[in-house]
C-alpha positions as CSV (number, residue, x, y, z in Angstrom):
1,M,46.5,2.6,12.9
2,T,45.3,4.4,9.8
3,S,44.7,8.2,9.9
4,A,41.3,7.9,9.3
5,T,40.6,5.3,12.2
6,A,42.8,7.5,14.2
7,R,40.1,10.2,14.2
8,G,37.5,7.5,15.6
9,R,37.9,5.4,19.0
10,A,37.1,2.0,19.2
11,T,34.1,1.1,21.9
12,G,32.0,-1.8,22.2
13,L,29.8,-0.4,18.9
14,G,33.0,-0.6,16.9
15,V,34.9,2.5,15.7
16,V,32.9,5.4,16.6
17,Y,33.5,8.9,15.1
18,S,33.4,12.2,16.4
19,D,34.5,14.7,13.3
20,V,30.8,15.4,12.3
21,E,31.6,18.3,9.8
22,E,28.0,19.1,9.0
23,L,24.2,19.4,9.4
24,H,22.1,19.6,6.4
25,G,18.3,19.1,6.6
26,P,18.0,15.4,7.7
27,L,21.5,14.3,6.9
28,L,24.9,14.5,8.7
29,L,28.2,14.5,7.0
30,V,30.9,12.8,9.0
31,R,35.0,13.1,8.1
32,G,37.7,10.7,8.3
33,V,35.7,7.0,7.9
34,A,37.3,3.9,6.7
35,G,35.5,0.9,5.7
36,V,32.1,2.0,5.8
37,G,29.7,1.0,2.8
38,W,26.5,2.2,1.1
39,D,23.2,1.4,3.0
40,E,24.9,0.5,6.4
41,A,23.3,1.3,9.8
42,A,24.5,4.0,12.1
43,L,24.1,5.0,15.8
44,I,24.2,8.6,16.4
45,R,24.8,10.1,20.0
46,V,25.2,13.4,21.9
47,G,26.9,13.4,25.2
48,G,28.4,9.7,25.1
49,E,27.6,6.4,25.1
50,G,24.9,6.9,27.7
51,A,23.0,9.3,26.1
52,S,20.0,8.9,24.0
53,A,20.7,7.4,20.4
54,R,19.2,8.1,17.0
55,H,19.5,5.7,14.3
56,G,20.7,6.4,10.8
57,V,21.7,4.9,7.2
58,V,24.5,5.5,5.1
59,L,23.4,7.2,2.0
60,E,26.7,8.1,-0.1
61,V,30.3,7.1,0.7
62,D,33.1,9.3,-1.0
63,H,36.4,9.0,0.0
64,D,36.8,9.5,3.9
65,L,33.2,11.3,3.7
66,A,30.1,9.6,4.7
67,V,26.7,10.9,4.5
68,V,24.0,9.5,7.2
69,Q,20.5,9.6,7.1
70,V,19.3,10.0,10.4
71,L,16.2,8.6,11.0
72,E,14.9,10.8,13.9
73,G,15.7,13.8,12.3
74,T,19.0,16.2,13.0
75,E,16.8,18.8,15.2
76,G,18.8,19.4,18.3
77,L,22.1,17.8,17.2
78,V,25.2,19.9,17.4
79,P,27.8,18.9,15.2
80,R,31.0,18.9,17.2
81,R,29.3,17.4,20.0
82,A,27.9,14.3,18.2
83,S,29.2,10.9,17.6
84,V,28.7,8.2,15.2
85,A,29.0,4.6,15.5
86,F,28.6,2.4,11.9
87,S,27.3,-1.3,12.5
88,G,28.9,-2.9,9.2
89,E,25.8,-3.9,8.2
90,P,22.9,-3.0,6.7
91,V,19.6,-1.8,8.7
92,R,18.2,-5.1,9.8
93,V,14.8,-5.9,11.7
94,P,13.7,-9.2,13.5
95,V,11.5,-11.8,11.6
96,T,9.0,-13.6,13.7
97,A,5.0,-13.9,14.0
98,S,5.2,-12.1,17.1
99,W,5.0,-9.0,14.9
100,L,1.6,-10.0,14.4
101,G,-1.3,-8.1,17.2
102,R,1.2,-5.1,17.7
103,V,1.1,-1.5,17.1
104,C,4.7,0.2,16.2
105,N,5.9,3.4,15.4
106,G,7.7,3.8,11.4
107,R,10.5,2.6,12.7
108,G,9.0,-0.7,14.3
109,E,8.9,0.4,18.0
110,P,6.3,-0.5,19.9
111,V,3.9,2.0,21.2
112,D,1.3,-0.5,22.7
113,G,2.6,-0.7,25.9
114,G,4.2,-4.1,24.8
115,P,8.0,-5.1,24.8
116,P,10.0,-4.6,21.8
117,V,9.9,-7.3,19.3
118,S,12.7,-9.7,19.1
119,A,14.0,-12.6,17.1
120,S,17.2,-14.4,16.7
121,L,16.8,-14.1,12.8
122,R,17.3,-10.5,11.3
123,M,16.5,-9.6,8.0
124,P,17.9,-6.3,6.0
125,V,14.7,-3.8,5.3
126,A,15.7,-3.5,1.8
127,G,15.1,-7.0,1.0
128,H,16.7,-9.6,-1.3
129,P,15.8,-9.6,-4.9
130,L,13.6,-12.5,-6.0
131,N,14.9,-14.6,-8.9
132,P,12.1,-14.0,-11.7
133,T,12.4,-17.6,-12.7
134,H,11.2,-18.5,-9.1
135,R,8.1,-16.3,-9.2
136,D,4.3,-18.3,-9.3
137,R,1.8,-16.7,-11.1
138,P,-0.9,-14.7,-9.0
139,G,-3.9,-16.7,-8.7
140,D,-6.8,-17.4,-6.3
141,P,-8.9,-14.2,-4.9
142,V,-8.3,-12.3,-1.7
143,L,-11.8,-11.0,-0.7
144,T,-12.2,-7.9,0.8
145,G,-16.2,-8.1,1.5
146,I,-16.4,-4.5,-0.3
147,S,-18.7,-5.4,-3.3
148,A,-17.1,-2.6,-5.6
149,I,-13.8,-4.5,-5.5
150,D,-14.9,-7.9,-5.1
151,A,-17.2,-8.1,-8.2
152,L,-15.7,-5.5,-10.6
153,T,-11.8,-5.3,-9.6
154,T,-11.1,-8.5,-7.9
155,L,-8.2,-8.4,-6.1
156,V,-5.9,-11.2,-6.5
157,R,-2.9,-13.1,-4.4
158,G,0.4,-11.7,-5.2
159,Q,-1.0,-8.8,-7.2
160,K,-0.3,-5.1,-6.6
161,L,-3.6,-2.8,-6.8
162,P,-3.5,0.7,-6.2
163,I,-5.9,2.8,-4.8
164,F,-6.0,6.3,-6.6
165,S,-7.8,9.0,-4.7
166,V,-7.7,12.8,-3.9
167,A,-7.6,14.7,-0.7
168,G,-11.1,14.9,0.4
169,L,-12.2,11.1,-0.1
170,P,-12.6,8.6,2.5
171,H,-9.7,6.6,1.0
172,L,-7.9,5.9,4.4
173,E,-11.2,4.8,5.6
174,L,-11.4,2.3,2.8
175,A,-8.0,1.4,3.4
176,A,-8.8,0.3,6.9
177,Q,-12.1,-1.4,6.1
178,I,-10.0,-3.6,3.5
179,A,-7.5,-4.4,6.0
180,A,-9.9,-5.4,8.9
181,Q,-12.2,-7.4,6.5
182,S,-9.9,-9.1,4.0
183,H,-9.7,-13.2,4.0
184,T,-8.8,-15.9,1.7
185,G,-11.2,-18.5,3.3
186,T,-9.8,-20.7,5.2
187,D,-6.1,-20.5,4.1
188,P,-3.7,-18.6,6.7
189,F,-4.1,-14.9,6.4
190,S,-2.3,-12.0,7.9
191,V,-2.4,-8.2,7.2
192,V,0.4,-5.5,7.7
193,F,-0.7,-2.1,7.6
194,A,1.7,1.0,7.1
195,G,0.7,4.2,7.6
196,M,2.9,7.5,6.9
197,G,2.5,11.0,7.2
198,L,-1.1,10.3,8.8
199,T,-2.5,13.0,11.1
200,H,-3.3,12.1,14.9
201,A,-7.0,11.7,14.0
202,D,-6.6,9.3,11.2
203,A,-3.9,7.3,13.1
204,D,-6.6,6.9,15.6
205,A,-9.7,6.1,13.4
206,I,-7.3,3.4,11.7
207,R,-6.0,1.9,15.0
208,G,-9.9,1.5,16.2
209,A,-10.8,0.2,12.9
210,L,-7.9,-2.5,13.1
211,E,-8.8,-3.2,17.0
212,E,-10.5,-6.7,16.5
213,R,-7.9,-8.0,13.9
214,L,-5.2,-6.5,16.1
215,G,-6.8,-8.3,19.2
216,A,-7.0,-11.6,17.1
217,G,-3.1,-11.5,16.4
218,E,-3.7,-11.4,12.5
219,L,-2.0,-7.9,12.1
220,L,0.7,-5.7,12.1
221,L,0.2,-1.7,12.4
222,L,2.9,0.8,11.9
223,V,2.2,4.1,12.0
224,N,4.4,7.1,10.9
225,T,2.4,10.5,11.5
226,A,2.6,13.9,10.2
227,D,4.9,15.2,13.3
228,D,7.3,12.3,13.4
229,P,10.3,12.9,11.3
230,V,9.8,13.1,7.8
231,I,12.8,10.8,6.9
232,E,11.5,7.8,8.8
233,R,8.9,7.5,5.8
234,I,11.2,5.8,3.7
235,L,12.1,3.2,6.2
236,T,8.3,2.4,7.2
237,P,7.2,0.5,4.4
238,R,10.4,-1.2,4.1
239,I,9.9,-2.6,7.4
240,A,6.6,-3.8,7.0
241,L,7.7,-5.6,3.6
242,T,10.3,-7.2,5.4
243,V,7.9,-8.8,8.1
244,A,5.4,-9.6,5.2
245,E,7.9,-11.5,3.4
246,H,8.9,-13.7,6.4
247,L,5.3,-14.3,7.2
248,A,4.6,-15.6,3.7
249,F,7.6,-17.1,2.4
250,E,8.8,-18.9,5.8
251,G,5.5,-19.0,7.6
252,G,3.2,-20.0,4.5
253,R,1.0,-17.4,5.2
254,H,-0.9,-15.0,2.9
255,V,-0.2,-11.5,3.5
256,L,-2.0,-8.2,2.6
257,V,0.5,-5.2,2.8
258,V,-1.5,-2.0,3.0
259,L,0.9,1.3,2.3
260,A,-0.8,4.6,3.1
261,D,-0.4,6.9,1.7
262,M,2.5,6.4,-0.8
263,T,2.4,10.3,-1.9
264,S,3.6,10.8,1.5
265,Y,6.7,8.5,1.1
266,A,7.6,9.9,-2.3
267,E,7.6,13.6,-0.7
268,A,9.8,12.5,2.2
269,L,12.1,11.0,-0.9
270,R,12.0,13.9,-2.6
271,E,13.0,15.7,0.9
272,V,16.1,13.8,0.8
273,S,17.0,14.1,-2.8
274,A,17.1,18.2,-2.5
275,A,19.2,17.7,0.9
276,R,21.7,15.6,-0.7
277,G,21.5,18.5,-4.0
278,E,20.7,15.9,-6.7
279,L,19.4,17.1,-9.8
280,P,15.7,16.9,-9.7
281,G,13.3,15.0,-12.3
282,R,9.8,15.6,-13.0
283,R,8.0,18.1,-10.7
284,A,11.5,18.4,-8.3
285,Y,11.0,14.2,-7.3
286,P,14.4,12.6,-7.9
287,G,15.1,11.1,-11.1
288,Y,15.2,7.5,-9.6
289,L,11.4,7.5,-8.4
290,Y,10.4,4.9,-10.6
291,S,13.5,2.6,-9.6
292,D,12.7,3.4,-6.0
293,L,8.8,2.6,-6.1
294,A,9.8,-0.5,-8.1
295,T,12.0,-1.7,-5.1
296,L,8.6,-1.6,-3.0
297,Y,6.0,-2.9,-5.2
298,E,8.2,-5.8,-6.9
299,R,8.4,-7.3,-3.7
300,C,5.2,-9.1,-3.6
301,G,3.8,-11.9,-5.2
302,R,4.3,-16.0,-5.0
303,V,7.1,-18.1,-5.0
304,R,7.0,-21.5,-6.7
305,G,7.1,-24.3,-4.4
306,R,6.1,-22.2,-1.5
307,A,2.3,-21.5,0.3
308,G,2.2,-18.1,1.0
309,S,1.9,-14.9,-0.9
310,I,1.9,-11.0,-0.5
311,T,-0.4,-9.1,-1.8
312,I,0.4,-5.3,-2.4
313,M,-2.5,-2.5,-1.9
314,P,-1.0,1.2,-2.0
315,V,-3.3,4.1,-1.5
316,L,-2.0,7.2,-3.4
317,T,-3.5,10.7,-2.9
318,M,-3.5,12.7,-6.4
319,P,-2.7,16.2,-5.9
320,A,-5.2,18.3,-7.8
321,G,-7.2,15.1,-8.7
322,D,-4.2,14.8,-11.7
323,I,-3.5,10.9,-12.7
324,T,-0.2,12.1,-14.8
325,H,1.4,13.5,-11.6
326,P,4.6,11.7,-11.2
327,V,4.0,9.3,-8.4
328,P,0.3,7.6,-9.8
329,D,1.5,8.1,-13.1
330,L,5.0,5.8,-12.4
331,T,2.7,3.6,-9.9
332,G,0.5,3.0,-13.0
333,Y,3.4,1.6,-15.1
334,I,4.4,-0.6,-12.2
335,T,1.3,-2.1,-10.7
336,E,-1.5,-4.3,-12.4
337,G,-4.2,-2.2,-12.4
338,Q,-6.0,0.8,-10.1
339,I,-9.5,1.2,-8.1
340,V,-10.2,4.8,-8.5
341,L,-12.1,7.2,-6.3
342,A,-14.0,9.9,-7.9
343,A,-15.3,13.1,-6.3
344,D,-18.6,13.3,-8.2
345,V,-19.8,9.6,-6.9
346,H,-18.5,10.7,-3.1
347,A,-20.5,14.1,-4.0
348,R,-23.9,11.6,-4.4
349,G,-23.2,10.1,-0.9
350,I,-22.1,6.8,-2.3
351,Y,-19.3,4.9,-0.3
352,P,-17.2,3.7,-1.4
353,P,-17.1,6.1,-3.9
354,V,-15.4,4.0,-6.8
355,D,-15.4,5.0,-10.4
356,P,-16.0,1.3,-12.0
357,L,-15.2,2.9,-15.4
358,A,-11.8,4.1,-14.6
359,S,-11.0,1.4,-12.1
360,L,-9.2,-2.3,-13.5
361,S,-8.0,-5.4,-12.1
362,R,-5.4,-6.8,-15.0
363,L,-5.1,-10.1,-13.2
364,M,-8.9,-10.4,-12.2
365,R,-9.2,-13.6,-14.6
366,N,-6.5,-15.4,-12.5
367,G,-8.6,-14.9,-9.2
368,A,-12.5,-15.3,-10.3
369,G,-14.7,-17.5,-12.0
370,A,-15.5,-21.2,-11.6
371,G,-13.5,-22.8,-8.9
372,R,-12.5,-19.6,-7.3
373,T,-15.3,-17.3,-6.9
374,R,-18.3,-18.5,-8.9
375,E,-18.9,-19.4,-12.8
376,D,-21.3,-16.6,-12.9
377,H,-18.9,-14.0,-12.1
378,L,-16.5,-12.8,-15.0
379,D,-19.9,-12.8,-17.3
380,L,-21.5,-10.7,-14.8
381,A,-19.1,-8.3,-14.2
382,A,-18.2,-7.9,-18.1
383,Q,-22.0,-7.1,-18.5
384,L,-22.4,-4.6,-15.6
385,L,-19.3,-2.6,-16.9
386,A,-20.9,-2.5,-20.3
387,A,-24.3,-1.6,-19.3
388,L,-22.9,1.2,-17.2
389,A,-20.9,2.7,-20.3
390,R,-24.1,2.8,-21.9
391,A,-25.9,4.3,-18.9
392,R,-23.4,7.1,-19.0
393,Q,-23.4,7.7,-22.6
394,V,-27.5,8.2,-22.2
395,R,-26.9,10.5,-19.3
396,E,-24.9,12.5,-21.6
397,L,-27.5,12.8,-23.9
398,A,-30.3,13.4,-21.5
399,E,-28.5,16.6,-20.5
400,I,-28.6,17.9,-24.0
401,V,-32.1,16.6,-24.9
402,G,-33.8,16.2,-21.7
403,S,-34.9,12.8,-20.4
404,A,-38.5,13.1,-21.7
405,A,-37.2,13.1,-25.2
406,L,-35.3,9.3,-24.5
407,N,-37.0,6.2,-25.5
408,K,-38.0,3.5,-23.0
409,T,-34.9,1.5,-23.3
410,D,-32.7,4.8,-22.8
411,Q,-35.0,5.5,-20.0
412,L,-34.3,2.1,-18.3
413,Y,-30.5,2.6,-18.5
414,L,-30.7,5.7,-16.5
415,E,-32.7,3.5,-13.9
416,F,-29.8,1.1,-14.2
417,A,-27.4,3.5,-13.5
418,T,-29.2,4.7,-10.1
419,A,-29.8,1.0,-9.1
420,F,-26.0,0.5,-9.7
421,E,-24.7,2.7,-7.3
422,R,-27.3,2.2,-4.7
423,G,-28.1,-1.3,-5.0
424,L,-24.5,-2.5,-5.5
425,L,-21.6,0.1,-5.2
426,D,-23.1,1.5,-2.0
427,Q,-22.6,-0.4,1.5
428,Q,-22.0,0.9,4.9
429,R,-18.4,1.5,6.1
430,H,-18.4,-1.8,8.6
431,E,-20.7,-3.9,6.3
432,H,-18.9,-7.2,5.2
433,R,-20.5,-8.8,2.4
434,S,-19.6,-12.4,1.2
435,M,-19.1,-12.9,-2.6
436,D,-22.2,-14.5,-2.9
437,Q,-24.3,-11.7,-1.3
438,T,-22.2,-9.8,-3.8
439,L,-23.0,-11.6,-7.0
440,D,-26.7,-11.9,-5.9
441,R,-26.7,-8.1,-5.9
442,C,-25.3,-7.8,-9.3
443,W,-28.1,-9.9,-10.9
444,E,-30.5,-7.8,-8.9
445,V,-29.2,-4.7,-10.8
446,A,-28.4,-6.5,-14.1
447,T,-32.1,-7.8,-14.5
448,G,-33.6,-4.4,-14.0
449,L,-32.6,-4.6,-18.2
450,P,-34.7,-6.5,-20.6
451,R,-33.3,-9.7,-21.4
452,R,-32.4,-8.5,-25.0
453,E,-29.8,-6.0,-23.6
454,L,-27.8,-8.6,-21.6
455,T,-25.6,-9.6,-24.5
456,M,-22.7,-10.3,-22.5
457,L,-24.6,-13.0,-20.8
458,P,-24.6,-16.5,-21.9
459,A,-28.3,-17.9,-22.4
460,R,-27.8,-20.6,-20.1
461,L,-26.8,-18.3,-17.1
462,L,-29.9,-16.2,-18.0
463,D,-32.0,-19.6,-18.3
464,A,-30.9,-20.7,-15.0
465,R,-31.7,-17.5,-13.4
466,D,-35.0,-17.6,-14.9
467,R,-35.8,-21.2,-13.9
468,R,-34.6,-19.8,-10.2
469,G,-37.5,-17.2,-10.2
470,G,-34.8,-14.6,-10.7
């Protein structure tokens, strides 16, 4: 028996170490360990094997010292009375379609009164790197039933498209509506919603909004609330993505993963980094924030030869509305566009308060147009955005010279801006619009301008519209 192993005792859990030297925030330091590796799962007990257990992950190993991140927090733990058993493998979760229809906490434990989810196959929550040569190009739309997204920033299967917001805007309400309404037509479709740092009121509202989809067995809801251990938030999105990978690449489903709020996740990461004494980067976030976010976002996509896909929609709140804040800034480098919510649009009573000119879906052409949504979609979206940009210029001019000094065409652009917000962007919080309904509204708004101004629309589309009496 080695000197390190001598400090532990053999049990059914493996070697249990009782030489817990120190607690530091959410971290626990164990001396005298041997054969322990990075990212290994651990079980922490106080008072013997019959006592309640907490779960941990090995963050660092230095000779015989292991640093363990305690997922439930270290409150109430006493170093010399605690014992730690290492599993010899990374943190794993069962992967099965039985997750659908369940409500769980951020660690994947059911809170809906049902039994724990179990399966013969268990996968590491960190996931496996996907060979880039096996990736297939994102394509075909995920329709949300929300005109501002479907018409102007179409979400594509296999895409990662974040929502950038600020405190006080209805980003969680929008995320829940997207999760409740999204579909891919007749193809098998599921949603995994991971909430991080939510208030109990927000958690209840999201659960209520998703009740129908939960009852239909089409959705998994993971909820980490604000009073849950902060450290748990690091695990929550990884469980969500591990389940989604199985549903997509083994079950052939198209899966939408909604992660809200990734700013809360990044703050948990910052807290762990500070507890470890790491050198801080921008605004005290760890220097590896970019690569850590990438390990989550890059788990989306499509695999060549397999039917399913994973589409990720992270939700981020920008502190003080600063889009250069590290979390949205780095997210923007990794993802393919963004949907930006604006306070001034919200102040005008528009829901969802999307700023179309600040929003972008770089893969929209892969998921919209003939054979995917409708032949006129891309031209119509380009025309609306061009006209909206002109309308904003006219509005700024009107603030200087007054609207009475504008010519007739400029006044029509001011009317267009109002019709755009009221007739297209604005919709009820539970309203589901089909793609045809959305594009018909786009035509109604666009044709409020004279035909000579519709330069982005081909003549054949305008002629066809005229023949239909539009």
